[in-house]
Structure formats: C-alpha cells, structure tokens
C-alpha positions in Angstrom: 5.0 22.8 19.9 7.4 20.0 18.6 5.7 16.7 17.9 7.0 13.7 19.6 9.1 11.6 17.2 10.0 9.1 19.8 11.2 5.9 18.1 9.9 2.5 19.0 12.4 0.5 17.6 15.4 1.7 14.8 17.2 0.2 12.0 20.3 1.2 10.9 18.9 4.1 8.7 15.2 3.9 9.4 13.1 5.3 12.6 9.9 3.2 13.7 7.2 5.3 15.5 3.6 6.2 15.8 2.0 8.7 14.2 1.6 12.6 14.5 -0.1 15.1 13.0 2.7 16.3 10.8 2.4 13.3 9.0 -0.8 13.8 7.7 0.4 15.9 4.3 3.2 13.9 3.4 1.1 10.6 3.5 -1.6 12.5 1.8 0.5 13.1 -0.8 2.1 9.4 -0.9 -1.7 8.3 -1.0 -2.9 10.5 -3.8 0.0 9.3 -6.3 -1.7 6.8 -8.6 2.0 5.1 -9.6 2.5 4.7 -5.8 -0.9 3.1 -4.9 -0.8 1.5 -8.3 -1.2 -2.1 -5.9 -3.0 -0.5 -3.4 -7.5 -0.9 -3.6 -7.5 2.8 -4.0 -6.1 6.2 -4.0 -7.2 8.0 -0.8 -8.8 11.0 0.1 -7.4 13.2 2.9 -10.2 12.8 4.6 -9.4 9.0 4.2 -5.6 9.6 5.2 -6.7 11.6 8.5 -8.7 8.6 9.2 -5.9 6.1 8.5 -3.8 8.1 11.0 -6.4 8.4 13.5 -7.2 4.7 13.4 -3.0 3.6 13.5 -2.6 5.6 16.7 -5.7 4.3 18.3 -4.7 0.6 17.5 -1.1 1.2 18.6 -2.8 2.8 21.9 -4.9 0.0 22.2 -3.0 -3.1 21.0 0.6 -2.0 21.0 1.1 -2.4 17.3 0.1 -0.8 13.8 1.5 0.4 10.6 4.3 2.2 12.0 5.2 5.7 10.6 8.7 5.6 9.3 11.5 8.2 9.2 14.8 8.3 7.1 17.2 8.8 10.5 19.7 10.9 8.5 17.1 13.6 7.6 14.3 13.1 10.2 12.1 12.9 6.8 8.8 10.8 6.9 9.2 8.1 4.0 6.2 5.9 4.3 4.9 3.1 7.2 5.3 -0.6 7.2 3.7 -2.9 9.8 1.0 -5.2 11.0 -2.6 -4.0 11.4 -5.7 -5.7 12.0 
C-alpha cells in the first residue's frame, strides 16, 4: 500500500504535508542525533517520536495546522518538519 504524500503546499524545492507512517524511522534518526537535537530540550526515543507523529496527525485533523512533514521535491525524501503547533 502506498502512503499518501499529498502536499498541502509547496515551495520551489519543498513539499509540506501531513505525516505518514513511513516518516517514523527517518524522523527517529533525526530525533536521536545529538548534534541535530542540540537546541531541542532532549533527544527523543522511538516511542516519543511515534507519539509526536500521532499528535501532529491529530492536530492537523482537528485544527488544520501542525508541524508539517517536509519532503525535498526532487527526490521525495523526507528531510524534517516545520510549522506551527500549540
């Protein structure tokens, strides 16, 4: 089954979308990297990463905004997140 990568909006290089299950592994890799997470409160566990993705999916469903998953359009590679959250 192919997951939906429908973009909510795009820039010249990036696609912004709601979260899909296949984002969990690459996001966990980002969340567990000490250098990447230097200015975040802490490194996240895999369980915390899953909870984050689920929370963002629900927030988008309920409110229409969240930290959006971001893909590099040229490769469709997930590269991180950006957006607004409460």
